[in-house]
C-alpha positions as CSV (number, residue, x, y, z in Angstrom):
1,M,152.4,103.0,121.7
2,K,150.7,103.4,125.1
3,Y,147.2,104.0,123.6
4,F,147.4,100.4,121.4
5,F,146.8,98.2,124.4
6,S,144.3,100.5,125.9
7,P,141.0,98.6,127.4
8,Y,139.1,100.6,124.7
9,W,140.9,98.8,122.0
10,L,141.0,95.6,123.7
11,A,137.0,95.6,124.1
12,C,136.7,96.5,120.4
13,I,139.1,93.3,119.3
14,L,136.9,91.0,121.7
15,L,133.7,92.6,120.4
16,L,134.6,92.0,116.8
17,L,135.7,88.3,117.4
18,I,132.5,87.5,119.5
19,T,129.9,89.3,117.1
20,P,130.1,87.2,114.2
21,G,129.2,83.9,115.9
22,A,126.4,85.7,117.8
23,L,124.7,86.9,114.8
24,H,124.8,83.9,112.6
25,T,121.7,81.9,112.7
26,D,120.5,78.9,110.6
27,P,117.3,79.3,108.8
28,V,113.9,77.9,109.8
29,I,112.9,75.5,107.0
30,I,109.2,74.9,106.3
31,A,108.6,72.0,103.9
32,G,106.0,69.6,103.0
33,K,103.5,68.8,100.3
34,L,100.3,70.5,99.0
35,V,97.5,68.2,98.1
36,E,93.8,68.7,96.8
37,E,91.1,68.3,99.5
38,G,89.0,65.4,98.8
39,T,91.1,63.7,96.0
40,G,94.5,63.7,97.6
41,N,96.0,64.8,94.3
42,P,99.2,66.7,94.4
43,V,99.1,70.4,93.6
44,N,101.6,71.4,91.1
45,G,102.8,75.1,90.8
46,A,101.3,76.9,93.7
47,Y,102.9,79.9,95.0
48,I,104.1,79.5,98.7
49,C,105.2,82.8,100.2
50,I,106.2,84.6,104.0
51,V,104.0,87.6,104.0
52,S,106.2,89.9,105.6
53,G,109.6,89.0,103.5
54,E,110.8,87.8,100.1
55,E,111.2,84.3,101.2
56,E,108.8,82.5,98.2
57,T,108.8,79.1,96.5
58,I,106.6,77.1,93.9
59,S,105.4,73.6,94.6
60,G,106.7,70.8,92.4
61,R,104.9,68.2,90.4
62,D,104.3,66.2,93.5
63,G,103.1,68.9,95.7
64,S,106.3,69.4,97.7
65,F,107.9,72.5,98.5
66,I,110.7,73.6,100.8
67,L,110.7,77.2,102.1
68,K,113.7,79.0,104.1
69,T,113.4,81.9,106.3
70,W,115.7,83.8,108.4
71,Q,112.8,85.7,110.3
72,R,112.0,85.8,113.5
73,L,109.0,83.1,114.4
74,P,105.8,83.1,114.4
75,V,105.7,84.0,110.3
76,Q,102.4,84.1,108.0
77,C,102.6,82.2,105.1
78,T,100.3,82.7,102.2
79,I,99.5,79.6,99.3
80,E,98.1,80.7,96.1
81,H,97.0,78.6,93.2
82,K,94.4,79.8,90.3
83,D,92.5,76.5,90.9
84,F,92.4,76.7,94.5
85,T,91.2,78.9,97.5
86,E,94.0,81.1,98.7
87,K,95.2,79.5,102.2
88,K,97.1,81.4,104.8
89,L,99.0,79.6,107.8
90,T,101.0,81.0,110.8
91,M,103.8,79.1,111.5
92,E,105.3,79.1,115.0
93,K,108.2,76.6,114.1
94,G,110.0,75.0,111.3
95,I,108.0,72.0,109.9
96,H,109.8,69.3,107.5
97,E,106.7,67.0,106.6
98,M,103.3,68.9,106.7
99,V,100.6,68.3,104.5
100,V,98.6,71.1,103.4
101,L,95.0,70.7,102.0
102,L,93.9,73.1,99.5
103,K,90.0,73.4,98.4
104,A,89.1,73.7,94.8
105,Q,87.5,76.9,93.8
């Protein structure tokens, strides 16, 4: 019984209580719209991904996309579509309303 309340056990219990809150982080959200350069038409079906992770999405009919990442910033994003030139962007912060112009091939 004398070992139950030792400083070692108290430190372990405090660490377990504090750690989950310290490790929890909200995702960074990168969202916006893909449009064709020159015409302003939305780009549907483009593949958007974070290069060093598994986060990925596809743009909607109106060109909109939302990408969430838990990686540390900055992250490298790649945008690919069969009818457009590939585009690479470095994201240094979360952005909610960016417009990305894609050049037709």
